[in-house]
MDAnalysis code that builds the backbone (N, CA, C; Angstrom):
import MDAnalysis as mda
import numpy as np

u = mda.Universe.empty(441, n_residues=147, atom_resindex=np.repeat(np.arange(147), 3), trajectory=True)
u.add_TopologyAttr("name", ["N", "CA", "C"] * 147)
u.add_TopologyAttr("resid", np.arange(1, 148))
u.add_TopologyAttr("resname", ["MET", "LYS", "ASN", "VAL", "LEU", "PHE", "ALA", "ALA", "LEU", "LEU", "SER", "LEU", "ALA", "SER", "TYR", "GLY", "ALA", "MET", "ALA", "GLN", "ASN", "TYR", "TYR", "LEU", "THR", "THR", "SER", "LYS", "ASP", "GLY", "ILE", "GLU", "GLU", "VAL", "TYR", "ILE", "MET", "SER", "ILE", "THR", "THR", "ASN", "ARG", "THR", "THR", "ASN", "THR", "LEU", "VAL", "VAL", "PHE", "ASP", "ARG", "ILE", "LYS", "PRO", "ALA", "GLU", "GLY", "ARG", "LEU", "GLN", "ASP", "PHE", "ARG", "HIS", "LEU", "LEU", "ALA", "THR", "THR", "VAL", "ASP", "LYS", "GLU", "ARG", "VAL", "SER", "LYS", "GLU", "GLU", "VAL", "GLU", "LYS", "ILE", "ALA", "TYR", "TYR", "ARG", "ARG", "LYS", "VAL", "GLN", "TYR", "ASN", "CYS", "ALA", "THR", "LYS", "ILE", "TYR", "ARG", "ILE", "MET", "GLU", "ILE", "SER", "TYR", "TYR", "ASP", "LEU", "ASN", "GLY", "LYS", "VAL", "LEU", "GLU", "LYS", "VAL", "GLU", "ASN", "ASN", "GLU", "LYS", "ASP", "THR", "GLU", "TRP", "HIS", "ARG", "ILE", "ALA", "PRO", "ALA", "SER", "LEU", "ILE", "ASP", "LEU", "GLU", "PHE", "LYS", "LYS", "ALA", "CYS", "ASN", "LYS"])
u.atoms.positions = np.array([
    [59.947, -51.366, 37.919],
    [58.727, -52.131, 37.887],
    [57.567, -51.325, 38.454],
    [57.805, -50.609, 39.558],
    [56.760, -49.793, 40.156],
    [56.294, -48.709, 39.190],
    [57.239, -48.113, 38.437],
    [56.878, -47.064, 37.483],
    [55.980, -47.598, 36.380],
    [56.271, -48.802, 35.890],
    [55.466, -49.409, 34.838],
    [54.061, -49.702, 35.362],
    [53.983, -50.250, 36.565],
    [52.692, -50.561, 37.164],
    [51.890, -49.284, 37.406],
    [52.530, -48.248, 37.906],
    [51.863, -46.973, 38.148],
    [51.339, -46.387, 36.845],
    [52.134, -46.436, 35.781],
    [51.708, -45.909, 34.478],
    [50.504, -46.687, 33.939],
    [50.509, -47.996, 34.125],
    [49.387, -48.822, 33.667],
    [48.119, -48.480, 34.443],
    [48.238, -48.329, 35.752],
    [47.070, -47.978, 36.563],
    [46.554, -46.586, 36.231],
    [47.454, -45.661, 35.983],
    [47.069, -44.301, 35.629],
    [46.307, -44.280, 34.314],
    [46.778, -45.047, 33.321],
    [46.092, -45.068, 32.029],
    [44.714, -45.706, 32.163],
    [44.569, -46.731, 32.996],
    [43.266, -47.350, 33.223],
    [42.319, -46.412, 33.961],
    [42.851, -45.613, 34.842],
    [42.029, -44.686, 35.611],
    [41.424, -43.595, 34.741],
    [42.031, -43.297, 33.602],
    [41.506, -42.233, 32.749],
    [40.384, -42.722, 31.848],
    [40.116, -44.022, 31.823],
    [39.044, -44.585, 31.011],
    [38.001, -45.230, 31.904],
    [36.750, -45.039, 31.559],
    [35.663, -45.716, 32.253],
    [34.745, -46.323, 31.213],
    [34.362, -47.573, 31.383],
    [33.521, -48.242, 30.397],
    [32.130, -48.489, 30.959],
    [31.170, -48.423, 30.065],
    [29.794, -48.687, 30.427],
    [29.216, -49.619, 29.362],
    [28.860, -50.829, 29.732],
    [28.286, -51.779, 28.774],
    [26.866, -51.358, 28.454],
    [26.476, -51.495, 27.203],
    [25.154, -51.044, 26.807],
    [24.326, -52.137, 26.147],
    [24.543, -52.329, 24.863],
    [23.709, -53.168, 24.019],
    [22.276, -52.652, 24.099],
    [22.108, -51.412, 23.691],
    [20.868, -50.674, 23.863],
    [20.278, -50.336, 22.499],
    [19.023, -50.731, 22.258],
    [18.348, -50.368, 21.008],
    [18.046, -48.892, 21.067],
    [18.545, -48.137, 20.111],
    [18.364, -46.691, 20.136],
    [17.110, -46.281, 19.372],
    [17.054, -46.554, 18.057],
    [15.919, -46.089, 17.266],
    [15.980, -46.602, 15.844],
    [14.949, -46.341, 15.097],
    [14.914, -46.560, 13.655],
    [14.946, -45.191, 13.003],
    [15.660, -45.081, 11.880],
    [15.751, -43.805, 11.174],
    [14.374, -43.346, 10.717],
    [14.233, -42.044, 10.469],
    [12.944, -41.473, 10.074],
    [12.375, -42.135, 8.826],
    [13.258, -42.543, 7.905],
    [12.784, -43.192, 6.680],
    [12.506, -44.675, 6.883],
    [12.761, -45.196, 8.092],
    [12.468, -46.580, 8.413],
    [13.425, -47.593, 7.828],
    [14.590, -47.145, 7.332],
    [15.534, -48.044, 6.678],
    [16.566, -48.617, 7.650],
    [17.079, -47.789, 8.552],
    [18.165, -48.219, 9.438],
    [17.705, -48.285, 10.890],
    [18.231, -49.293, 11.608],
    [18.050, -49.391, 13.046],
    [19.412, -49.206, 13.697],
    [19.457, -48.474, 14.797],
    [20.714, -48.161, 15.459],
    [20.709, -48.732, 16.871],
    [21.793, -49.427, 17.206],
    [22.001, -49.995, 18.536],
    [23.295, -49.416, 19.104],
    [23.273, -49.019, 20.364],
    [24.505, -48.640, 21.063],
    [25.038, -49.906, 21.716],
    [26.272, -50.280, 21.364],
    [26.872, -51.495, 21.899],
    [27.675, -51.220, 23.170],
    [28.416, -50.124, 23.184],
    [29.185, -49.781, 24.386],
    [29.565, -48.314, 24.351],
    [29.816, -47.776, 25.529],
    [30.268, -46.387, 25.674],
    [31.472, -46.395, 26.593],
    [32.551, -45.754, 26.160],
    [33.763, -45.637, 26.966],
    [34.044, -44.161, 27.199],
    [34.324, -43.814, 28.430],
    [34.643, -42.436, 28.785],
    [36.150, -42.272, 28.881],
    [36.683, -41.224, 28.239],
    [38.087, -40.884, 28.394],
    [38.139, -39.584, 29.191],
    [38.459, -39.704, 30.454],
    [38.464, -38.529, 31.333],
    [39.590, -37.559, 31.004],
    [40.653, -38.046, 30.372],
    [41.776, -37.186, 30.020],
    [41.390, -36.190, 28.928],
    [40.689, -36.674, 27.908],
    [40.309, -35.806, 26.782],
    [38.876, -35.309, 26.898],
    [38.165, -35.719, 27.957],
    [36.783, -35.330, 28.178],
    [35.892, -35.695, 26.984],
    [36.087, -36.909, 26.448],
    [35.273, -37.371, 25.327],
    [34.693, -38.746, 25.634],
    [33.707, -39.128, 24.855],
    [33.123, -40.458, 24.917],
    [33.401, -41.163, 23.602],
    [33.621, -42.453, 23.650],
    [33.726, -43.273, 22.443],
    [32.562, -44.245, 22.477],
    [31.730, -44.184, 21.438],
    [30.556, -45.031, 21.337],
    [30.763, -46.026, 20.208],
    [30.607, -47.308, 20.509],
    [30.544, -48.325, 19.466],
    [29.070, -48.589, 19.224],
    [28.643, -48.390, 17.976],
    [27.255, -48.657, 17.654],
    [27.165, -49.662, 16.513],
    [25.971, -50.140, 16.265],
    [25.732, -51.075, 15.177],
    [24.513, -50.579, 14.422],
    [24.656, -50.455, 13.105],
    [23.568, -50.005, 12.256],
    [23.208, -51.155, 11.329],
    [21.957, -51.564, 11.373],
    [21.499, -52.677, 10.547],
    [20.204, -52.272, 9.857],
    [19.803, -52.992, 8.827],
    [18.548, -52.640, 8.157],
    [17.348, -52.963, 9.042],
    [16.333, -52.115, 8.948],
    [15.076, -52.437, 9.612],
    [14.511, -53.699, 8.960],
    [13.677, -54.399, 9.659],
    [13.141, -55.679, 9.191],
    [12.599, -55.578, 7.761],
    [13.142, -56.424, 6.875],
    [12.679, -56.480, 5.492],
    [13.173, -55.351, 4.595],
    [14.107, -54.541, 5.078],
    [14.560, -53.369, 4.306],
    [16.012, -53.498, 3.840],
    [16.514, -54.717, 3.682],
    [17.920, -54.923, 3.340],
    [18.287, -54.266, 2.004],
    [17.472, -54.417, 0.980],
    [17.797, -53.815, -0.331],
    [17.805, -52.290, -0.256],
    [16.845, -51.709, 0.473],
    [16.822, -50.249, 0.660],
    [18.051, -49.790, 1.436],
    [18.430, -50.589, 2.439],
    [19.604, -50.299, 3.257],
    [20.860, -50.282, 2.386],
    [21.013, -51.287, 1.538],
    [22.175, -51.351, 0.648],
    [22.167, -50.217, -0.358],
    [21.009, -49.854, -0.853],
    [20.911, -48.724, -1.793],
    [21.334, -47.418, -1.106],
    [20.877, -47.236, 0.120],
    [21.265, -46.053, 0.896],
    [22.770, -46.026, 1.121],
    [23.352, -47.187, 1.483],
    [24.794, -47.261, 1.691],
    [25.564, -46.937, 0.414],
    [25.065, -47.399, -0.728],
    [25.748, -47.170, -2.006],
    [25.899, -45.681, -2.284],
    [25.014, -44.870, -1.745],
    [25.095, -43.421, -1.977],
    [25.964, -42.709, -0.943],
    [26.311, -43.398, 0.157],
    [27.033, -42.714, 1.231],
    [28.431, -43.232, 1.522],
    [28.761, -44.479, 1.108],
    [30.083, -45.014, 1.456],
    [31.174, -44.384, 0.608],
    [32.386, -44.452, 1.120],
    [33.566, -43.975, 0.397],
    [33.873, -44.974, -0.716],
    [33.583, -44.592, -1.935],
    [33.714, -45.505, -3.073],
    [35.162, -45.902, -3.375],
    [36.114, -45.128, -2.873],
    [37.518, -45.492, -3.047],
    [37.900, -46.642, -2.122],
    [37.183, -46.792, -1.008],
    [37.526, -47.816, -0.022],
    [36.604, -49.034, -0.078],
    [35.337, -48.842, -0.437],
    [34.366, -49.929, -0.445],
    [33.784, -50.051, -1.849],
    [33.975, -51.210, -2.470],
    [33.519, -51.412, -3.849],
    [32.012, -51.642, -3.914],
    [31.447, -51.463, -5.105],
    [30.023, -51.693, -5.335],
    [29.656, -53.142, -5.004],
    [30.539, -54.078, -5.357],
    [30.287, -55.490, -5.073],
    [30.210, -55.746, -3.569],
    [31.074, -55.080, -2.794],
    [31.048, -55.249, -1.343],
    [29.770, -54.656, -0.745],
    [29.318, -53.518, -1.282],
    [28.087, -52.896, -0.788],
    [26.916, -53.855, -0.962],
    [26.897, -54.605, -2.053],
    [25.808, -55.558, -2.319],
    [25.821, -56.757, -1.369],
    [26.872, -56.902, -0.570],
    [26.961, -57.994, 0.407],
    [26.742, -57.517, 1.840],
    [26.754, -56.209, 2.079],
    [26.690, -55.669, 3.440],
    [25.347, -55.970, 4.091],
    [25.399, -56.505, 5.313],
    [24.197, -56.790, 6.092],
    [24.047, -55.810, 7.264],
    [25.151, -55.290, 7.762],
    [25.129, -54.280, 8.816],
    [26.523, -53.690, 8.929],
    [26.660, -52.609, 9.674],
    [27.984, -52.055, 9.937],
    [28.066, -51.552, 11.362],
    [29.296, -51.482, 11.844],
    [29.578, -50.970, 13.183],
    [30.472, -49.760, 13.070],
    [30.243, -48.793, 13.938],
    [31.051, -47.583, 13.941],
    [31.648, -47.336, 15.322],
    [32.742, -46.636, 15.297],
    [33.342, -46.114, 16.524],
    [33.249, -44.597, 16.384],
    [32.405, -43.978, 17.203],
    [32.151, -42.542, 17.111],
    [32.667, -41.874, 18.377],
    [33.423, -40.809, 18.212],
    [33.942, -40.063, 19.357],
    [33.118, -38.788, 19.513],
    [32.612, -38.562, 20.719],
    [31.799, -37.384, 21.021],
    [32.495, -36.505, 22.038],
    [32.364, -35.207, 21.864],
    [32.746, -34.258, 22.900],
    [31.439, -33.680, 23.420],
    [31.035, -34.104, 24.602],
    [29.736, -33.712, 25.154],
    [29.658, -32.215, 25.446],
    [30.755, -31.620, 25.848],
    [30.757, -30.207, 26.219],
    [30.550, -29.295, 25.004],
    [31.145, -29.653, 23.876],
    [31.067, -28.780, 22.697],
    [30.091, -29.270, 21.634],
    [29.441, -30.436, 21.874],
    [28.435, -31.018, 20.983],
    [28.986, -31.214, 19.569],
    [30.130, -31.917, 19.509],
    [30.746, -32.266, 18.233],
    [31.072, -33.760, 18.229],
    [31.305, -34.308, 17.034],
    [31.619, -35.733, 16.915],
    [32.537, -35.962, 15.728],
    [33.158, -37.137, 15.729],
    [33.910, -37.597, 14.568],
    [33.856, -39.120, 14.541],
    [33.799, -39.671, 13.336],
    [33.741, -41.115, 13.159],
    [35.164, -41.622, 12.994],
    [35.580, -42.474, 13.923],
    [36.958, -42.942, 13.951],
    [37.142, -44.279, 13.237],
    [36.080, -45.049, 13.101],
    [36.217, -46.378, 12.505],
    [34.848, -46.861, 12.029],
    [34.843, -47.549, 10.879],
    [33.634, -48.210, 10.381],
    [34.037, -49.592, 9.887],
    [33.301, -50.617, 10.315],
    [33.513, -51.983, 9.836],
    [32.210, -52.470, 9.216],
    [32.301, -52.971, 7.984],
    [31.137, -53.473, 7.261],
    [31.136, -54.998, 7.321],
    [29.960, -55.605, 7.565],
    [29.826, -57.051, 7.749],
    [28.813, -57.637, 6.768],
    [29.024, -58.909, 6.405],
    [28.030, -59.615, 5.598],
    [27.033, -60.316, 6.523],
    [26.091, -61.069, 5.956],
    [25.053, -61.736, 6.746],
    [25.609, -62.739, 7.751],
    [26.777, -63.299, 7.482],
    [27.389, -64.286, 8.373],
    [28.297, -63.665, 9.428],
    [28.399, -62.334, 9.456],
    [29.248, -61.661, 10.433],
    [30.703, -61.531, 10.019],
    [31.007, -61.852, 8.751],
    [32.370, -61.718, 8.245],
    [32.633, -60.245, 7.891],
    [33.808, -59.742, 8.298],
    [34.177, -58.365, 7.978],
    [34.489, -58.256, 6.485],
    [33.753, -57.362, 5.814],
    [33.992, -57.117, 4.391],
    [35.036, -56.018, 4.196],
    [34.966, -55.007, 5.032],
    [35.883, -53.873, 4.926],
    [35.927, -53.165, 6.273],
    [37.107, -52.704, 6.647],
    [37.271, -51.923, 7.874],
    [38.010, -50.642, 7.520],
    [37.424, -49.521, 7.877],
    [38.005, -48.215, 7.593],
    [38.328, -47.559, 8.929],
    [39.605, -47.285, 9.166],
    [40.037, -46.635, 10.401],
    [40.568, -45.245, 10.074],
    [40.183, -44.267, 10.878],
    [40.621, -42.895, 10.677],
    [41.619, -42.498, 11.752],
    [42.602, -41.733, 11.351],
    [43.643, -41.236, 12.236],
    [43.118, -40.012, 12.981],
    [43.357, -39.937, 14.282],
    [42.881, -38.791, 15.077],
    [43.360, -37.454, 14.526],
    [44.611, -37.403, 14.088],
    [45.169, -36.141, 13.599],
    [44.520, -35.678, 12.302],
    [44.031, -36.637, 11.494],
    [43.481, -36.305, 10.185],
    [41.951, -36.301, 10.141],
    [41.305, -36.587, 11.250],
    [39.849, -36.698, 11.261],
    [39.237, -35.443, 11.868],
    [38.400, -34.792, 11.082],
    [37.772, -33.543, 11.507],
    [36.585, -33.803, 12.432],
    [36.355, -32.855, 13.315],
    [35.175, -32.862, 14.163],
    [34.041, -32.204, 13.387],
    [32.805, -32.661, 13.646],
    [31.621, -32.099, 12.981],
    [30.593, -31.707, 14.037],
    [29.832, -30.673, 13.731],
    [28.727, -30.276, 14.600],
    [27.607, -31.307, 14.467],
    [26.879, -31.521, 15.503],
    [25.790, -32.492, 15.494],
    [24.530, -31.817, 14.991],
    [23.974, -32.368, 13.913],
    [22.748, -31.822, 13.328],
    [21.559, -32.177, 14.210],
    [20.712, -31.196, 14.512],
    [19.532, -31.480, 15.350],
    [18.613, -32.517, 14.693],
    [17.971, -33.329, 15.517],
    [16.972, -34.320, 15.090],
    [17.531, -35.381, 14.139],
    [18.848, -35.614, 14.179],
    [19.465, -36.659, 13.359],
    [19.710, -37.888, 14.232],
    [20.072, -39.016, 13.596],
    [20.412, -40.208, 14.377],
    [21.615, -39.946, 15.274],
    [22.589, -39.211, 14.755],
    [23.791, -38.915, 15.538],
    [23.418, -38.041, 16.745],
    [22.400, -37.171, 16.591],
    [21.925, -36.335, 17.690],
    [21.258, -37.194, 18.766],
    [20.444, -38.173, 18.353],
    [19.818, -39.075, 19.321],
    [20.872, -39.869, 20.090],
    [21.880, -40.355, 19.363],
    [22.945, -41.115, 20.010],
    [23.733, -40.219, 20.968],
    [24.042, -39.001, 20.528],
    [24.746, -38.037, 21.379],
    [23.979, -37.802, 22.678],
    [22.663, -37.576, 22.572],
    [21.857, -37.306, 23.760],
    [21.843, -38.498, 24.711],
    [21.761, -39.700, 24.176],
    [21.769, -40.897, 25.022],
    [23.138, -41.088, 25.673],
    [24.206, -40.951, 24.878],
    [25.558, -41.167, 25.395],
    [25.966, -40.105, 26.408],
    [25.608, -38.872, 26.131],
    [26.031, -37.763, 26.979],
    [24.990, -37.409, 28.055],
    [23.913, -38.179, 28.125],
    [22.844, -37.937, 29.101],
    [22.290, -36.530, 29.005],
    [22.034, -36.077, 27.803],
    [21.499, -34.726, 27.574],
    [19.991, -34.764, 27.403],
])
């Protein structure tokens, strides 16, 4: 029993959570707004996990859906589902030391908050990417990593 309790405490000690719900920015084209919902630190892997929410800027829902239609994985999300999307949430993993990221999960929602599609990526199969300067992901990285 002591071993189980010790293992549970050890696993909790390697994670630190920080509640956010922080408005980050609107994209340069004025179509998307990005909110940071929470940031979790994994001290074991020296990474951060950010849950964010991307929604259309006020009055830009059709532009937002058009933008999504060009970027979503068409094998996983149908055209009909894209026409219902009101916002999406992502789980993004950042390595602050090496300035890289990978998207681990995306959930698409309709106007009523119903999940239309959830795409989860496996850590072993998900590649890390360099953060492009002056991008939304760069702004989020700087806020999350305090850079």
